N, C-alpha and C positions, 0 to 999 in steps of 0.2 A: 356499415356506418361510415359517413364521410369524415374527413379530417376535422372539420369544425365541430362536428358533433362529438367526435372522440375527445377533442381538447376540452370541450365544455363539460364532458362527463368526468373529468379529473377532479373529483370532489372530495379528496382526502381532507380531513379536518386540519386546521392550522395548528398542529400540535407543537411544532418547533418554535413558533412565534416569530417567524421572519417578518421584519418591519413592525414588530409589536414590542412594547416595553416589557421587561421582565417583571413579573408580579409575584413569584413564589420562590424567591431565594436563588442561591448560587447555582443549583443544578439547572434551573430554568435558564439562568443567564448563560451557563455553559452550553446548553442546547442552542440558544440563540446565536452565540458566537460561532459554534460549529456550523450551523445552518448558513450563516452569512459567509463563512469561509468557503463552504462547498458551492453555494450558489454563485458567489463572485468568481471562483476559479473556473467553473463551467462556463459562465457567461463570457468571460474574457479570454478563454482558451482559443487558440487557433484551430483546435479540433474539439468542439464542444461534445460531440458524440462520444469520442474516445475518453474524454475526461469524465463524462457522466458514467460511462461503463466502469471506469476505475473506482469511482466512489461506490457504485452499486456493489461491485465485487468486494471492495474493502469491508463493506457491511455484511458480506456473505448472504446477499439477497438475490434470488434468481430473477430473470426477466419475467417469468411466468407469475411468480408471487407478487412482484411489484405491479405488474399489469392488473392482476386480480384485485389488489388493494385499491388501485386507482380506477377500477371498473372500466378498463379499456382492453382492446385486443393486445395480446403479446406482441403482435407485429408492430404496434405503435412504438413500443420501447425498443424493439430490435431495429426498426428503421431509423429512429433517432440516433442510436448508438453507432450504427453502421454508416450513417451519412446519407442513407437513401432518401430521407426527408430533409428538407431545409432545417437549419439549426433552430431549435426551439427558442422562443422569446423568454424574457425574464419571468413572465407569469407562469408558463409551463415549467420552466426550470424550478421555480419556487415550489410549485405543487409536487414535483417529483422529489425534491429534497425533503420537503415536509413529510412525504410518504415514507421515505427511507428512514428518517429519524423516528417517526412514529412507530414504524415496524420494529425498530431496535428497542424502543421504550417498551413495547409489548413483550419483548423477549427478555426484559430485565435491564436494558440500557448498558450492557457490558461494553459495546463498541464506543458509545458516547463517552463513557468514563475513561476508556483507554486513550482518548485524545486529550484528556484534561491537562496533562503535563505540557503538551505542545501549545495549548491555548493559554495557559497561565504563565508560561515561561519559567525562568529561574534555573535553567540548566547551565551550570558553570564548570562542570568537570572537563578535564583536558584529555579524556580518553578517546575523543573523536578526532581523527585526521581530517575527515571530510564527510559531509552529509548533503545530499542533493536530491531534488525531485525533478524528474525529466519533464520537459514540455511535451514530448511525445514518447510513447513506450518503445522499448526495443526488446528483441527476443533474447532468451538465455544464450542461444548460440552466438548472437551478435556480440553480446557482452564478453563472453569467453574469448572470442576472437580478438576483441579490442585489447584485452589484457594478456594476450598470448598464453591463455590458460590451457589446462588439461582437464578433461572430464574424469572424475573419480567415480561418481555414481549418477546415473540418469534414470529417473522413475518412468513408469508408463506415461503415454502421451496425455492422459486425462489429468495428470498432476502437473503438467508443464503450464506455466502462466507467463504472461508478459511482464516485463520489469518496468515499474514506474519511478524507480529511484534507486539509490544505493547509499550505503553507509560504510565507511572505512574506519574500523575501530581497533584500538590497541587492546588486545584481548586481556592482558594482564592487568592493565589499569582499570578496565571495565569491571573485572572481578573484584578488585581491591577498593575501588572508589565509588561505584554506583550503587544506589539503593534500587529496590525492585521497581519503583515508579520511574526512576531515572533511566533504568535499563530499558523500559518500554519506549522512552523517547528516542532510542537508537533507531526505531522503526519509522521515524518521521511521520508523514501523513498517510503512508500506505505500507502494509506489511508485504505487499507484492513488490519486493525490492531485493537487491543483492546485498547480503551482509558479508562484508569482507573483513576477516579477522587477521591481524598481524601479531607479531610477537608470540607465536605459538611454537611449541617444541614437537608435538606429535599430531596436532589437529583434533585431539580427542575432547578437550575441554569445551570448545564452542558447541560441539554436538551434544555433550552431556547437558549443557545449559538449554539446548533446544528441547530436551525431554521434559523440562520442568517449567516451561513458559507456555502461555496460551497463544502467543503470537508465533506464527511460523513464517519465515521469509520464503520468497519464491526461489531463492538461490543462496547457498552458502559457498564462499570462496575462502580457502585457506591460503594465506600469503606467506611465502618464504619456504615452502616445501614443494618438491615435485610430487606428482600424483602417486608415484610408487612409494613415497615416504610417508604418506598420510596413514595414520593408524587404522588398522583394519576394523577396530571397534567403532571408530568414527564413521567409516563407510557403512557399517552394519546399521548404526543408528539412523543414518540418512536413508537407508533402504526401508527401515521400519516406519519412519516418519514420512516417507514419500517426498523427500526434499532433495532436489538436485545438489550435487556436491562437486566442486571443482578446486583446482589448485593452480597457483602461479608463483613464479619466482621473479617477475618483473619488478625492478626497483620501485619503491613506493611513490616517489615523485613522478616517475614516468607513468605509473599505473593511474594515479589521480588525473594526470593530464589526459590520458587516453579516455578515461571515463567521462571527463568533462567535454571531450570533443564531440560526443554524440549530439548535444544540443547545438553546437556550433555548426553542425552539418544540416540542421533543420530550421 
């Protein structure tokens, strides 16, 4: 099948309502807003393929399943994400975004609902030092190097993911101030991010919190402790959950400056 035929065959139903008015209430409106956010970010990105991959991965949809839904070869999705094909136009991006959202709806819409807080705003707690979405991903190894960190636990390679952002959070304030829905907002637009917890005494509490939430970050960093000081129970939970764990004692202002420097280099 040639490229034009493959593109024409992307016939997923317009479930998310991109460029269509909301007609059945707030949930439909939420889907519309999310679809517009996704399509706009992919279209305007300096690396549309990488951004498309980020959103697909955030919804936990494989290239094969997405291709099957769109009735195209898996190589079409792979080639777009890797940059082997020229960047898709808005029509193709809209079709792919619609497919991702419709597939989540078929699974119960959990991912769509998880973004509700970000779309509706209203997050006023002061537990966050900094939250940022990267223009281009970086590896866990690169981030740990940026913050002069030490590895506490590293899972097998299949659990290692690229980082699309980070959140630096005051662990104590988060526990005392944030509701469950607000806690989800700490993950920004992608759970494939580094969650950096400050104001910890042993490092155990962030990992205990990890056990009771559906969202798993791509990396947890304990700030203010050396790797040897991190609670062994915390390291064990990281191992059970297959989440990389690191520690750093870099001063918080220097740490945030180092994390922000990644986008300045790209």
